[in-house]
LODRENSE-33426 format. One record per residue (C-alpha): residue number from 1; x, z, y; residue in one letter. Coordinates in nm, 4 decimals, padded with zeros to 6 digits, m for minus. Layout:
num,px,pz,py,residu
NUM,X,Z,Y,a
...
This chain:
num,px,pz,py,residu
1,01.3810,00.4707,m00.3785,x
2,01.1542,00.1638,m00.4123,x
3,00.8686,00.0609,m00.1777,x
4,00.6019,00.1859,m00.4212,x
5,00.7435,00.4909,m00.3923,x
6,00.7530,00.4912,m00.0217,x
7,00.3897,00.4207,00.0094,x
8,00.3171,00.7276,m00.2126,x
9,00.5133,00.9579,00.0125,x
10,00.3656,00.8667,00.2951,x
11,m00.0264,00.8514,00.0896,x
12,00.1300,01.2137,00.0199,x
13,00.2114,01.3281,00.3710,x
14,m00.1514,01.1711,00.4748,x
15,m00.3401,01.4008,00.2206,x
16,m00.1340,01.6963,00.3458,x
17,m00.2122,01.6732,00.7319,x
18,m00.5756,01.5324,00.6548,x
19,m00.7054,01.6274,00.3055,x
20,m01.0777,01.5099,00.4100,x
21,m00.9753,01.1396,00.4140,x
22,m01.0027,00.9178,00.1294,x
23,m00.6912,00.7710,00.0821,x
24,m00.7387,00.6116,m00.2611,x
25,m00.8517,00.2547,m00.1931,x
26,m00.5831,00.2139,00.1306,x
27,m00.5655,m00.1557,00.1660,x
28,m00.1147,m00.1889,00.2402,x
29,m00.1352,m00.4276,00.4866,x
30,m00.4332,m00.2891,00.7057,x
31,m00.3447,m00.0672,00.9539,x
32,m00.3786,00.2787,00.8624,x
33,m00.5810,00.3877,01.2175,x
34,m00.8259,00.0905,01.1097,x
35,m00.8421,00.2610,00.7735,x
36,m00.8854,00.6262,00.8344,x
37,m00.9770,00.8707,01.0907,x
38,m00.6497,00.9277,01.2217,x
39,m00.5606,00.9946,01.5622,x
40,m00.2490,01.0351,01.7980,x
41,m00.1740,01.3859,01.6441,x
42,m00.2383,01.2989,01.3341,x
43,m00.0024,00.9786,01.3162,x
44,00.2845,01.2283,01.5004,x
45,00.2195,01.4841,01.2119,x
46,00.3081,01.2312,00.9857,x
47,00.6583,01.1651,01.1509,x
48,00.6803,01.4963,01.1973,x
49,00.6305,01.5481,00.8133,x
50,00.8921,01.2535,00.7416,x
51,01.1533,01.4407,00.9247,x
52,01.0793,01.7992,00.7915,x
53,01.0336,01.6915,00.4179,x
54,01.2826,01.4215,00.3775,x
55,01.5021,01.4223,00.7082,x
56,01.4116,01.0731,00.8070,x
57,01.3762,01.0118,01.2196,x
58,01.1311,00.7751,01.3336,x
59,01.2343,00.7263,01.7144,x
60,00.9197,00.6527,01.9475,x
61,01.0347,00.2905,01.9789,x
62,00.9777,00.2271,01.6638,x
63,00.5725,00.4351,01.5600,x
64,00.4495,00.0945,01.5270,x
65,00.6762,m00.0293,01.2383,x
66,00.4333,00.2716,01.0835,x
67,00.1174,00.1039,01.0808,x
68,00.0462,00.0168,00.7896,x
69,00.1692,00.0602,00.4210,x
70,00.3302,m00.2027,00.3892,x
71,00.5361,m00.1804,00.7430,x
72,00.5660,00.2209,00.6343,x
73,00.7542,00.0989,00.2967,x
74,00.9777,m00.2121,00.4742,x
75,01.0656,00.0192,00.7419,x
76,01.1345,00.3496,00.5871,x
77,01.2730,00.2034,00.2158,x
78,01.6036,00.2010,00.3838,x
79,01.5783,00.4997,00.6077,x
80,01.5491,00.6878,00.2379,x
81,01.7949,00.4864,00.0689,x
82,02.0333,00.5597,00.3210,x
83,01.9879,00.9722,00.2774,x
84,02.0071,00.8907,m00.0643,x
85,02.3641,00.7060,m00.0783,x
86,02.5304,00.9428,00.2105,x
């Protein structure tokens, strides 16, 4: 999976859990919570959907790695690729 595909996975999850949010012009290097009206429960929903839909575990200590689309891609792309390799 490429970093761009990984970003799209995160955007798709956000669209599912917060359908009223406009994700069309997200800046990849700006914190998602600064661009969208996401609260801590929405953020937990993103983490839970990653696990449910894709089998990706994100430990609580790593939550800050999911702050922006760029940081999500950096953190999640290797995890997705590990899943594929297994």
